[in-house]
C-alpha positions in Angstrom: 1.0 -6.6 10.7 4.1 -4.4 10.6 3.6 -0.9 9.4 6.7 -0.5 7.1 6.4 2.7 5.1 8.9 4.5 2.8 8.2 2.9 -0.7 4.5 3.9 0.3 3.1 5.5 2.9 1.2 3.2 5.4 2.8 0.2 3.4 2.4 -3.1 5.8 4.0 -6.3 5.7 2.5 -9.3 7.2 3.8 -11.9 9.5 2.3 -15.6 9.4 3.0 -19.0 10.7 3.5 -21.6 8.0 4.2 -25.4 8.6 6.0 -28.0 6.6 6.8 -31.7 7.7 5.5 -31.0 11.2 7.9 -27.6 11.6 6.6 -24.2 12.0 8.4 -21.4 9.9 7.9 -17.7 10.1 6.7 -16.3 6.8 6.8 -12.7 6.2 4.9 -10.7 2.9 7.3 -7.6 2.9 5.2 -4.7 1.2 8.3 -3.3 -0.5 11.4 -1.4 0.8 12.7 -0.5 -2.4 13.5 3.2 -3.5 11.8 3.7 -7.2 14.0 6.2 -9.2 11.6 9.1 -9.1 11.7 9.2 -5.6 13.0 12.2 -3.7 14.6 11.4 -0.5 16.6 14.5 0.2 14.7 17.3 1.5 10.9 15.9 0.2 8.6 18.7 0.8 5.6 16.2 0.3 7.1 13.7 2.8 9.9 15.1 4.9 10.3 12.1 7.1 10.6 9.7 4.0 14.0 8.8 5.0 13.4 8.2 8.6 10.4 6.1 7.5 12.7 3.9 5.3 15.1 3.4 8.6 12.4 2.6 10.5 11.2 0.1 8.0 14.6 -1.3 7.7 15.0 -1.9 11.6 11.6 -3.2 12.0 12.1 -6.1 9.3 15.5 -6.8 10.9 13.9 -7.5 14.2 11.9 -10.1 12.7 12.9 -13.6 12.4 11.9 -14.9 9.0 12.3 -18.2 7.7 10.2 -17.7 4.4 10.6 -14.2 3.0 7.9 -13.4 0.3 6.9 -10.0 -1.4 4.8 -7.7 -3.3 7.1 -8.4 -6.2 8.3 -11.9 -7.2 11.9 -10.6 -7.8 11.8 -9.3 -4.2 12.3 -13.0 -3.1 13.8 -14.7 -6.2 10.3 -16.7 -6.9 11.2 -17.9 -10.3 14.2 -19.4 -9.6 13.0 -20.7 -6.2 9.5 -21.9 -7.7 11.8 -24.0 -10.4 13.0 -26.0 -7.2 10.0 -26.8 -5.7 10.0 -30.4 -4.5 13.5 -30.2 -3.8 15.1 -30.5 -0.4 15.8 -28.3 1.3 12.5 -26.3 0.6 14.2 -23.6 -1.7 11.5 -20.9 -0.2 13.1 -21.2 3.4 15.5 -18.5 2.7 16.4 -16.7 6.0 19.8 -15.3 4.5 17.8 -14.3 1.5 15.5 -12.1 3.7 18.4 -10.1 5.3 20.0 -9.9 2.0 17.1 -8.2 0.2 16.8 -5.7 3.5 20.6 -4.8 3.2 20.4 -4.3 -0.8 17.5 -2.0 -0.4 18.8 0.1 2.6 22.3 0.3 0.5 20.4 1.5 -2.4 18.4 4.0 -0.6 21.4 5.5 1.3 23.2 5.8 -2.0 20.3 7.5 -3.6 20.0 10.0 -0.8 24.0 11.0 -0.9 23.3 11.6 -4.6 20.5 13.7 -3.9 22.2 15.5 -1.1 25.4 16.2 -3.3 23.4 17.3 -6.4 21.5 19.7 -4.2 24.6 21.1 -2.8 26.2 21.3 -5.9 28.7 18.7 -5.4 
């Protein structure tokens, strides 16, 4: 279990080993690291550590080598696209690059939202 707050306080991502064809892979069920449209990141009075929590979660998730990314929402790991290719080789769910990409796009979106809110608060 890995504490990965930000999206939700106390959010936990789960790492486990899975096997296929005699090989062991690391799977991770990502709690969610996305920023919802209504989240206040800049100077959030209810959760002043929200940005630090997101950044810590991104760092934690990057530190884990993941072969099989899964998530709390199917779009987080392209489930529909991968499911359509089940039975094909290589296994479409083995996707370490997709895992890192998901972290990167969510981190970029968080940073853009933070800058947007910072500029709006400063009247720019």
